[in-house]
C-alpha positions in Angstrom: 10.0 -4.5 88.3 6.9 -6.3 87.2 5.3 -2.9 86.6 8.1 -1.8 84.3 7.9 -5.2 82.5 4.2 -4.9 82.0 4.5 -1.4 80.7 7.2 -2.5 78.3 5.1 -5.4 77.2 2.1 -3.1 76.7 4.2 -0.7 74.6 5.4 -3.6 72.4 1.8 -4.8 71.9 0.5 -1.3 71.2 3.5 -0.7 68.8 2.9 -4.0 67.1 -0.9 -3.2 66.7 -0.1 0.2 65.3 2.5 -1.2 62.9 0.0 -3.9 61.8 -2.7 -1.3 61.3 -0.3 0.8 59.1 0.7 -2.3 57.2 -3.0 -3.1 56.6 -3.7 0.4 55.4 -0.6 0.4 53.1 -1.5 -3.0 51.7 -5.1 -1.9 51.0 -3.9 1.2 49.3 -1.5 -0.8 47.1 -4.2 -3.3 46.3 -6.5 -0.5 45.1 -3.8 1.1 43.1 -2.9 -2.2 41.4 -6.6 -2.9 40.8 -7.0 0.5 39.0 -3.9 -0.3 37.0 -5.3 -3.7 36.1 -8.6 -2.2 34.9 -6.7 0.3 32.7 -4.6 -2.5 31.2 -7.7 -4.6 30.5 -9.4 -1.6 28.8 -6.2 -1.1 26.7 -6.2 -4.8 25.9 -9.9 -4.5 24.7 -9.0 -1.5 22.6 -6.1 -3.3 21.0 -8.3 -6.4 20.4 -10.8 -4.2 18.6 -8.0 -2.6 16.5 -6.5 -6.0 15.7 -9.9 -7.1 14.4 -10.2 -4.0 12.2 -6.7 -4.5 10.9 -7.4 -8.2 10.0 -10.5 -7.1 8.2 -8.6 -4.4 6.3 -5.9 -6.9 5.4 -8.4 -9.4 4.1 -10.0 -6.6 2.1 -6.7 -5.4 0.6 -5.5 -8.9 -0.2 -8.6 -10.3 -1.7 -8.1 -11.8 -5.2 -10.4 -9.3 -6.8 -8.5 -6.4 -5.2 -5.1 -7.8 -6.2 -6.2 -8.4 -9.8 -7.7 -4.9 -9.9 -4.4 -3.3 -8.8 -2.4 -5.5 -11.1 -4.5 -4.4 -14.1 -4.7 -0.7 -13.2 -1.3 0.1 -11.7 0.9 -2.5 -13.3 -0.9 -2.8 -16.6 -0.9 -6.6 -16.2 -3.3 -8.8 -18.2 -4.2 -12.5 -18.2 -2.1 -14.1 -21.0 -3.7 -15.9 -23.9 -3.3 -19.6 -23.9 -1.0 -19.3 -26.9 1.3 -17.0 -24.9 1.7 -19.5 -22.0 4.9 -21.6 -22.1 4.7 -24.5 -19.7 7.9 -25.1 -17.7 8.5 -28.5 -16.2 9.3 -32.1 -16.9 7.9 -35.5 -16.4 5.5 -35.2 -13.5 6.6 -38.6 -12.2 10.3 -39.0 -12.0 12.7 -41.6 -10.5 13.4 -39.3 -7.6 11.2 -41.4 -5.3 8.7 -38.7 -4.7 5.5 -39.3 -6.7 4.4 -36.2 -8.6 7.6 -34.3 -7.9 10.2 -33.7 -10.6 13.4 -31.8 -10.6 13.6 -29.6 -13.7 16.2 -27.0 -14.4 14.8 -23.9 -15.9 17.0 -21.6 -17.8 16.3 -17.9 -17.7 15.7 -16.3 -21.0 15.6 -12.6 -21.7 12.0 -11.6 -22.2 11.5 -8.4 -24.2 10.1 -5.7 -22.0 7.2 -3.5 -23.1 8.6 -0.7 -20.9 11.8 1.2 -21.3 15.0 -0.5 -20.3 16.3 0.2 -16.8 
């Protein structure tokens, strides 16, 4: 009986060693696969960072004061008003509201004649 028990024990040890070897191989394969995936994602992140930088630069170019003024003049036919054309809106800069420099002023809307055709 001890021969049968020793053979059974040997089979269990060999089976466990084989299962462990298969587990190590599978784990190593998964590790390599995930590492390749990580490298691809890092490359994609780097590309997106570069694109983000380009987009921020483009946004700052398009939204610069000079560019906005140029588009306003060219496309919208806007001009800087003369000082006589400016109508200040507001009230007393210091009011009793408790906030220094803040005033509550109601502004009524008036019909401003349009230089373009009516809608």
